[in-house]
LUMRO-665600 format. One record per residue (C-alpha): residue in three letters; x, y negated, z negated. Coordinates in nm, 4 decimals, always signed. Layout:
> ALA, X, Y, Z $
...
END
This chain:
> MET, -2.2774, +1.4483, +2.1811 $
> ARG, -2.0527, +1.1893, +2.3874 $
> LYS, -1.8811, +0.9125, +2.2511 $
> PRO, -1.9948, +0.5829, +2.4106 $
> ALA, -1.7500, +0.4023, +2.6565 $
> ARG, -1.5180, +0.1729, +2.5120 $
> GLN, -1.5720, -0.2050, +2.5729 $
> PRO, -1.2754, -0.3691, +2.7597 $
> GLY, -1.0150, -0.5055, +2.5280 $
> GLU, -1.1432, -0.3205, +2.2556 $
> ARG, -0.8847, -0.1204, +2.0247 $
> ASP, -0.8312, +0.2307, +2.0813 $
> LYS, -0.7339, +0.3193, +1.7311 $
> SER, -0.6689, +0.7093, +1.7942 $
> ARG, -0.3802, +0.5910, +2.0060 $
> GLU, -0.2299, +0.3252, +1.7521 $
> PRO, +0.0779, +0.3961, +1.5686 $
> LEU, +0.1321, +0.3864, +1.2067 $
> VAL, +0.3429, +0.1222, +1.0589 $
> LYS, +0.4827, +0.1039, +0.7027 $
> ILE, +0.3862, -0.2133, +0.5212 $
> ALA, +0.4915, -0.1216, +0.1797 $
> VAL, +0.6787, +0.1135, -0.0489 $
> ALA, +0.5059, +0.1349, -0.3867 $
> GLU, +0.7114, +0.1856, -0.7213 $
> ASN, +0.4778, +0.4868, -0.8402 $
> PRO, +0.1697, +0.6464, -0.7367 $
> ALA, -0.0589, +0.3974, -0.9611 $
> THR, +0.0978, +0.0943, -0.7706 $
> ALA, -0.0006, +0.2784, -0.4566 $
> ASP, -0.3508, +0.3353, -0.5643 $
> LEU, -0.3413, -0.0296, -0.6605 $
> VAL, -0.2411, -0.1199, -0.2989 $
> GLN, -0.4746, +0.1132, -0.1473 $
> GLN, -0.7455, -0.0659, -0.3438 $
> VAL, -0.6458, -0.3979, -0.2460 $
> LEU, -0.6440, -0.3099, +0.1389 $
> ALA, -1.0052, -0.1064, +0.0846 $
> GLU, -1.1560, -0.4189, -0.0571 $
> ALA, -1.0550, -0.5730, +0.2742 $
> GLY, -1.1929, -0.3553, +0.4906 $
> ILE, -0.8534, -0.1306, +0.5929 $
> HIS, -0.7922, +0.2094, +0.5864 $
> CYS, -0.4515, +0.3096, +0.4737 $
> LEU, -0.2368, +0.6392, +0.4397 $
> ALA, -0.0149, +0.6652, +0.1392 $
> LYS, +0.2637, +0.9237, +0.1767 $
> ASN, +0.4703, +1.0575, -0.1298 $
> THR, +0.8259, +1.1416, +0.0266 $
> ASP, +0.9612, +1.2807, -0.3494 $
> PRO, +0.9070, +1.6612, -0.2736 $
> LEU, +0.8979, +1.6939, -0.6630 $
> GLY, +0.6487, +1.4361, -0.7044 $
> VAL, +0.4160, +1.6101, -0.4433 $
> MET, +0.4544, +1.9395, -0.6239 $
> TYR, +0.4229, +1.8459, -0.9982 $
> GLY, +0.2374, +1.4998, -1.0089 $
> THR, +0.3391, +1.1489, -1.1408 $
> LEU, +0.5198, +1.3007, -1.4198 $
> TRP, +0.8186, +1.3938, -1.1853 $
> SER, +0.7736, +1.1220, -0.9137 $
> SER, +1.0970, +0.9541, -0.8193 $
> PRO, +1.0736, +0.5681, -0.8335 $
> PHE, +1.0009, +0.3960, -0.4855 $
> SER, +0.8817, +0.7070, -0.3057 $
> VAL, +0.5417, +0.6232, -0.2003 $
> GLN, +0.5168, +0.4709, +0.1246 $
> ILE, +0.2100, +0.2721, +0.2480 $
> PHE, +0.1143, +0.3200, +0.6305 $
> VAL, -0.1624, +0.1232, +0.8377 $
> LEU, -0.2304, +0.1184, +1.1973 $
> TRP, -0.0264, -0.1424, +1.4124 $
> GLY, -0.3118, -0.3737, +1.4865 $
> ASP, -0.4351, -0.3935, +1.1210 $
> GLU, -0.0612, -0.4732, +1.0089 $
> SER, -0.1128, -0.8706, +0.9800 $
> ALA, -0.4166, -0.8547, +0.8184 $
> ALA, -0.3112, -0.6094, +0.5600 $
> GLN, -0.0196, -0.8212, +0.4982 $
> ALA, -0.2457, -1.1258, +0.4490 $
> ALA, -0.4626, -0.9080, +0.2305 $
> LEU, -0.1590, -0.7881, -0.0090 $
> ALA, -0.0061, -1.1595, -0.0100 $
> ALA, -0.3704, -1.2734, -0.1319 $
> SER, -0.3802, -1.0456, -0.3999 $
> GLY, -0.0138, -1.1667, -0.5029 $
> LEU, +0.1824, -0.8316, -0.3895 $
> ASP, +0.4777, -0.9408, -0.1985 $
> THR, +0.5566, -0.6601, +0.1022 $
> SER, +0.8935, -0.7887, +0.1723 $
> ALA, +1.0411, -0.5792, -0.1106 $
> PRO, +0.9275, -0.2637, -0.2745 $
> ILE, +0.6121, -0.3270, -0.4853 $
> ALA, +0.6447, -0.2833, -0.8543 $
> LEU, +0.3582, -0.3368, -1.0739 $
> PRO, +0.3960, -0.7070, -1.2601 $
> THR, +0.5707, -0.6884, -1.5644 $
> ARG, +0.4312, -0.7633, -1.8810 $
> ARG, +0.5097, -1.0876, -2.0088 $
> ARG, +0.6659, -1.0917, -2.3854 $
> SER, +0.5812, -1.3600, -2.6097 $
> ARG, +0.9143, -1.5279, -2.7501 $
> ARG, +0.9301, -1.5098, -3.1232 $
> ARG, +0.9470, -1.8360, -3.3022 $
> SER, +1.2216, -1.8833, -3.5471 $
> PRO, +1.1849, -1.9579, -3.8720 $
> ARG, +1.2006, -2.3169, -3.9602 $
END
């Protein structure tokens, strides 16, 4: 079965390069980023660059070793989706820190 011919001006996704849009703190954060992008309809690739993390799972992962890639044509939409969810991709992405309540001093 042959693929239908592309319309003029239509993207050829098979020839687009991948661009790195985020570096996640750990695999759990990478999953969060992937979910945000999936909800926006953007396909992405998560690449773990730590060899021990790949072999032994999240227990041995180095911090900030998971890179998130999207197609070049989806880069601006991915940046907008991550910004709308409150994730800043200009720096490595970490999960939001838990706010600690201040203890009141006894009066």
